[in-house]
C-alpha positions as CSV (number, residue, x, y, z in Angstrom):
1,X,-36.2,100.5,134.0
2,X,-33.5,98.1,132.8
3,X,-30.8,100.4,134.3
4,X,-32.5,100.2,137.7
5,X,-32.9,96.4,137.5
6,X,-29.3,96.1,136.5
7,X,-28.2,98.2,139.5
8,X,-30.4,96.0,141.7
9,X,-28.7,92.9,140.4
10,X,-25.2,94.3,141.0
11,X,-26.2,95.4,144.5
12,X,-27.6,92.0,145.3
13,X,-24.5,90.2,143.8
14,X,-22.3,92.2,146.0
15,X,-24.4,91.4,149.0
16,X,-24.0,87.7,148.2
17,X,-20.3,88.1,147.5
18,X,-19.6,89.7,150.9
19,X,-21.2,86.6,152.6
20,X,-19.1,84.3,150.5
21,X,-15.8,86.1,151.2
22,X,-16.4,85.7,154.9
23,X,-16.7,81.9,154.5
24,X,-14.0,81.2,151.8
25,X,-11.4,78.8,153.2
26,X,-13.1,79.0,156.6
27,X,-15.9,76.4,156.3
28,X,-16.0,73.6,158.9
29,X,-17.0,70.0,157.9
30,X,-20.3,70.3,159.6
31,X,-21.2,73.4,157.3
32,X,-21.0,71.2,154.2
33,X,-23.5,68.5,153.0
34,X,-24.4,66.6,149.9
35,X,-27.7,67.3,148.0
36,X,-27.0,64.3,145.9
37,X,-23.8,62.2,145.4
38,X,-20.9,64.7,144.9
39,X,-23.3,67.6,144.6
40,X,-22.4,69.8,147.6
41,X,-24.1,72.6,149.3
42,X,-22.7,74.7,152.1
43,X,-23.8,77.3,154.6
44,X,-22.1,79.8,152.3
45,X,-24.5,78.9,149.5
46,X,-27.5,79.2,151.7
47,X,-26.5,82.4,153.4
48,X,-25.5,84.0,150.1
49,X,-28.9,83.2,148.5
50,X,-30.7,84.6,151.6
51,X,-28.7,87.9,151.3
52,X,-29.2,88.1,147.6
53,X,-33.0,87.5,147.8
54,X,-33.4,90.1,150.6
55,X,-31.6,92.7,148.5
56,X,-33.6,91.9,145.4
57,X,-37.0,91.9,147.3
58,X,-36.1,95.2,148.9
59,X,-35.4,97.0,145.6
60,X,-37.8,95.2,143.3
61,X,-40.7,93.8,145.3
62,X,-43.1,91.5,143.5
63,X,-40.7,90.0,141.0
64,X,-40.6,86.2,140.8
65,X,-37.6,84.2,142.0
66,X,-35.7,81.0,141.0
67,X,-32.8,80.2,143.2
68,X,-30.6,77.1,143.2
69,X,-31.0,76.5,146.9
70,X,-34.6,77.6,147.6
71,X,-36.3,76.9,144.3
72,X,-39.0,78.9,142.6
73,X,-41.6,81.3,144.0
74,X,-43.8,84.1,142.7
75,X,-44.6,84.7,139.1
76,X,-42.5,83.4,136.1
77,X,-43.2,86.3,133.7
78,X,-40.6,88.5,135.3
79,X,-38.2,86.7,137.6
80,X,-34.8,86.7,139.0
81,X,-32.7,83.5,138.3
82,X,-30.0,83.2,140.9
83,X,-26.9,81.0,141.6
84,X,-25.7,82.3,144.9
85,X,-22.4,80.4,144.5
86,X,-21.5,78.9,141.2
87,X,-18.6,76.6,141.7
88,X,-19.5,75.2,145.1
89,X,-17.0,72.4,144.9
90,X,-14.2,74.8,144.0
91,X,-15.3,76.9,147.0
92,X,-15.4,74.0,149.4
93,X,-11.9,72.8,148.3
94,X,-10.5,76.3,148.6
95,X,-9.9,76.5,144.8
96,X,-10.2,80.3,143.8
97,X,-12.7,80.1,140.9
98,X,-16.3,80.7,141.7
99,X,-18.9,83.5,141.4
100,X,-22.3,84.9,142.1
101,X,-24.7,84.8,139.1
102,X,-27.9,86.8,138.9
103,X,-30.1,86.9,135.7
104,X,-33.4,88.7,135.2
105,X,-35.7,87.1,132.7
106,X,-39.1,88.0,131.1
107,X,-41.2,86.5,128.3
108,X,-38.5,87.4,125.7
109,X,-35.6,85.8,127.6
110,X,-32.7,87.5,129.4
111,X,-33.4,91.0,130.4
112,X,-30.5,91.9,132.7
113,X,-27.5,90.1,134.0
114,X,-24.7,90.3,136.6
115,X,-21.9,87.8,137.3
116,X,-19.5,88.8,140.1
117,X,-16.2,87.4,140.8
118,X,-15.5,88.7,144.3
119,X,-11.9,87.3,144.5
120,X,-10.7,89.2,141.5
121,X,-13.0,92.2,141.7
122,X,-14.5,91.4,138.3
123,X,-18.1,92.4,137.6
124,X,-19.7,91.4,134.3
125,X,-23.0,93.0,133.4
126,X,-25.4,93.2,130.5
127,X,-29.0,94.5,129.6
128,X,-30.9,93.3,126.6
129,X,-30.1,95.7,123.7
130,X,-27.7,97.6,125.9
131,X,-24.4,95.7,125.4
132,X,-22.2,93.8,127.7
133,X,-19.6,95.3,130.1
134,X,-16.6,94.2,132.2
135,X,-16.0,96.4,135.2
136,X,-17.9,99.2,133.4
137,X,-16.0,98.9,130.0
138,X,-17.6,97.4,126.9
139,X,-16.6,93.8,126.1
140,X,-16.9,91.6,123.1
141,X,-16.4,88.0,122.3
142,X,-13.1,87.2,120.7
143,X,-12.4,87.5,117.0
144,X,-11.5,83.8,116.7
145,X,-12.9,82.6,113.4
146,X,-13.2,78.9,114.0
147,X,-12.3,76.0,116.2
148,X,-8.8,75.4,114.9
149,X,-6.5,77.2,117.3
150,X,-9.3,78.2,119.7
151,X,-9.0,78.5,123.5
152,X,-12.2,76.8,124.9
153,X,-13.9,76.4,128.2
154,X,-15.8,73.1,128.8
155,X,-17.9,71.8,131.6
156,X,-18.7,68.4,133.0
157,X,-19.8,67.1,136.4
158,X,-20.3,63.9,138.1
159,X,-24.1,64.2,137.5
160,X,-23.3,64.2,133.7
161,X,-22.2,60.5,133.8
162,X,-25.3,59.4,131.8
163,X,-24.4,61.8,129.0
164,X,-20.8,60.8,128.7
165,X,-21.4,58.7,125.6
166,X,-22.6,61.8,123.8
167,X,-20.1,64.2,125.4
168,X,-16.8,62.4,125.0
169,X,-16.6,62.3,121.2
170,X,-17.2,66.0,121.0
171,X,-14.6,66.6,123.7
172,X,-12.0,64.5,121.9
173,X,-12.7,66.1,118.5
174,X,-12.5,69.6,120.0
175,X,-9.3,68.6,121.9
176,X,-7.6,67.7,118.6
177,X,-8.3,71.1,117.0
178,X,-8.2,73.6,119.8
179,X,-5.0,75.0,121.3
180,X,-6.3,74.5,124.7
181,X,-9.4,73.3,126.7
182,X,-10.0,74.3,130.3
183,X,-12.5,72.9,132.8
184,X,-12.4,75.3,135.7
185,X,-15.7,74.3,137.4
186,X,-18.0,77.3,137.1
187,X,-20.2,77.5,134.0
188,X,-21.4,81.0,134.8
189,X,-17.8,82.4,135.1
190,X,-16.8,80.5,131.9
191,X,-19.6,82.2,130.0
192,X,-18.6,85.6,131.5
193,X,-15.0,84.9,130.3
194,X,-16.3,83.9,126.8
195,X,-18.3,87.1,126.6
196,X,-15.1,89.0,127.6
197,X,-13.0,87.3,124.9
198,X,-10.8,85.4,127.4
199,X,-12.2,82.0,126.1
200,X,-13.0,81.6,122.4
201,X,-16.0,79.4,123.1
202,X,-17.8,77.2,125.6
203,X,-19.8,73.9,125.5
204,X,-21.5,71.8,128.1
205,X,-24.4,69.4,128.6
206,X,-27.2,69.4,131.1
207,X,-26.9,72.9,132.6
208,X,-29.5,74.3,134.9
209,X,-31.3,77.7,134.5
210,X,-29.3,79.4,137.2
211,X,-26.0,78.2,135.6
212,X,-26.7,80.0,132.4
213,X,-29.3,82.8,132.8
214,X,-26.9,85.6,133.4
215,X,-24.0,84.2,131.3
216,X,-26.0,83.6,128.3
217,X,-27.1,87.3,128.1
218,X,-23.5,88.4,128.5
219,X,-22.5,86.4,125.6
220,X,-25.4,87.5,123.4
221,X,-24.9,91.1,124.2
222,X,-21.1,90.8,123.6
223,X,-21.8,89.6,120.1
224,X,-21.7,85.9,120.5
225,X,-23.9,83.1,119.4
226,X,-25.8,80.7,121.6
227,X,-27.5,77.3,120.6
228,X,-28.1,73.9,121.8
229,X,-26.3,70.8,120.5
230,X,-28.7,70.5,117.6
231,X,-28.3,74.1,116.5
232,X,-31.5,75.5,118.0
233,X,-31.0,79.0,119.2
234,X,-33.7,78.7,122.0
235,X,-33.9,75.0,123.0
236,X,-30.8,75.2,125.2
237,X,-33.0,77.1,127.8
238,X,-34.9,73.8,128.4
239,X,-32.3,71.2,127.8
240,X,-29.3,72.9,129.3
241,X,-27.2,71.6,126.4
242,X,-25.2,74.8,125.4
243,X,-22.7,76.0,122.8
244,X,-21.6,79.6,123.1
245,X,-19.0,81.8,121.5
246,X,-18.1,83.8,118.4
247,X,-20.2,82.7,115.4
248,X,-17.4,80.7,113.7
249,X,-16.4,78.8,116.8
250,X,-20.0,78.0,117.6
251,X,-20.5,76.8,114.1
252,X,-17.6,74.4,114.3
253,X,-18.5,73.1,117.7
254,X,-22.0,72.4,116.4
255,X,-20.7,70.5,113.4
256,X,-19.1,68.2,116.0
257,X,-22.0,68.0,118.4
258,X,-25.0,67.7,116.0
259,X,-26.2,64.1,115.9
């Protein structure tokens, strides 16, 4: 069953990716609007989510759905969690770093995941207990043993302004020890790259379910650790405050982040 659900997720992600590729660097001003200040949505986001949902419903009818653009519907015991375009601001600006993220969750958490980077042809997938894969090949988190000398991904957005007092001391402390920090603007793709060992770790505050559903399963199945900023291995699902990466890097980031 998991294999069929994963195939469905990949099929739907590709349907959404095709829509996005048609719009990339071709959006008109009238096709972009603000949900809240500096939180953009475009016709590309909406059309991608519609294509993804149609594909999911056709292959897996009756599943619940939570999408960034259309919200929740159906049951929550087995549901798709979809970001049809993670990195909307990048997309609108023409910056080539964005993705489609589709996770399937049940009562135990992540069940299947697909993150698709249409521009690079990268497809990251995982099923619970079945491992994580990058374009069909097994992937693992990096062997980095700790924060010193790590190459990290970090996220922050305009909407995070109320959390800056908590975030900035951790950012500064990590900056002093890591060999590099990157804020590329797509949490889902950052998590996929952490699962693939490109990044040695990731941290951010206030993420939403569609930002992390697929990426968290990728990291877990690639051998990584996930926790909130207090060290709870499950509470990040509610708070959106996430640390992810190899065990040693996650441990050191937690030491900086824990109140």
